[in-house]
C-alpha positions in Angstrom: -16.2 3.1 -24.4 -14.3 4.5 -27.4 -10.8 3.6 -28.4 -9.7 7.1 -27.5 -10.9 6.7 -23.9 -9.1 3.3 -23.7 -5.9 4.8 -25.0 -5.9 7.5 -22.3 -6.8 5.0 -19.6 -3.6 3.1 -20.5 -1.5 6.3 -20.6 -2.5 7.5 -17.0 0.2 5.4 -15.3 2.8 6.7 -17.7 1.6 10.3 -17.0 2.0 9.7 -13.3 5.5 8.3 -13.8 6.4 11.3 -16.0 5.2 13.7 -13.3 7.4 11.8 -10.8 10.4 12.2 -13.1 9.8 15.9 -13.5 9.5 16.2 -9.7 12.8 14.5 -9.2 14.7 16.4 -12.0 13.3 19.8 -11.0 14.1 19.2 -7.4 17.7 18.3 -8.2 18.2 21.1 -10.6 16.4 23.6 -8.3 18.6 22.7 -5.4 21.7 23.0 -7.6 20.5 26.4 -8.8 19.8 27.6 -5.3 23.2 26.4 -4.2 24.8 28.2 -7.1 22.9 31.4 -6.4 23.8 31.4 -2.7 27.4 30.8 -3.5 27.4 33.7 -5.9 25.9 36.0 -3.3 27.8 34.7 -0.2 31.1 34.3 -2.0 32.0 37.9 -1.8 34.0 37.6 -5.0 33.3 39.3 -8.3 30.9 37.1 -10.2 29.4 37.7 -13.6 26.0 39.3 -13.2 24.6 36.9 -15.7 25.4 33.9 -13.5 23.3 35.0 -10.6 20.4 35.9 -13.0 20.7 32.4 -14.6 20.7 30.7 -11.2 17.8 32.7 -10.0 15.7 32.1 -13.2 16.6 28.4 -13.1 15.5 28.1 -9.5 12.2 29.8 -10.1 11.5 27.7 -13.3 12.3 24.5 -11.3 10.0 25.7 -8.5 7.2 26.3 -11.0 7.7 22.8 -12.6 7.9 21.2 -9.2 4.6 22.8 -8.1 2.9 21.9 -11.4 4.1 18.3 -11.3 3.1 17.8 -7.7 -0.4 19.1 -8.4 -0.5 17.0 -11.6 0.7 13.9 -9.8 -1.8 14.3 -7.0 -4.8 14.9 -9.2 -4.0 12.6 -12.1 -5.7 9.2 -11.3 -3.9 6.0 -11.9 -5.3 3.4 -14.2 -7.1 1.5 -11.4 -8.6 4.7 -10.0 -9.8 5.8 -13.4 -11.3 2.4 -14.1 -13.2 2.6 -10.8 -14.4 6.1 -11.5 -15.6 5.0 -15.0 -17.2 1.7 -14.0 -18.6 2.2 -10.5 -21.6 4.4 -11.6 -22.4 1.9 -14.4 -22.4 -1.0 -11.9 -24.3 0.8 -9.2 -27.0 2.0 -11.6 -27.4 -1.3 -13.4 -30.9 -2.8 -12.8 -29.6 -6.4 -13.2 -27.1 -5.8 -10.4 -29.9 -4.4 -8.2 -32.0 -7.5 -8.6 -29.3 -9.8 -7.4 -29.6 -8.7 -3.7 -33.3 -9.1 -3.8 -33.0 -12.6 -5.1 -30.2 -13.4 -2.6 -32.3 -12.0 0.2 -35.2 -14.2 -0.8 -33.0 -17.3 -0.9 -31.4 -16.3 2.5 -34.9 -15.9 4.1 -36.1 -19.3 2.9 -32.9 -21.0 4.1 -33.1 -19.2 7.4 -36.7 -20.3 7.8 -35.8 -23.9 7.0 -32.9 -23.7 9.5 -35.1 -22.3 12.2 -37.8 -24.9 11.6 -35.1 -27.6 12.0 -33.9 -26.1 15.2 -37.4 -25.7 16.6 -38.2 -29.3 15.7 -35.0 -30.6 17.3 -35.7 -28.6 20.5 -39.2 -30.0 20.6 -38.1 -33.6 20.2 -35.3 -33.1 22.8 -37.6 -31.6 25.3 -40.3 -34.2 24.5 -37.9 -37.1 25.4 
């Protein structure tokens, strides 16, 4: 694993927090722009034409940032998720890890046979008495 990969692994949680901050800020500013736009339209008073245009553009920009940040927040993995994505195939495909269950299975079989032999011998002695 290169130092560049390690660096980006540590930055993933910060990236998710940044996306969350953008979601919060764009939601607040977007609602304020939408409120300002509806007040300009529904007010019935003379409002500068530039104000409605600014409110409309701000709302659409915040809507775009909100959508982009939600998608980024959903698809950007956290540090733990990325570590799992990176390490799971290496662990699963490792030959030494595959040998462990075979050895454990052999040990389990021998212990089970010993246990069954003890049970059988106890039952024979109990019935023989």
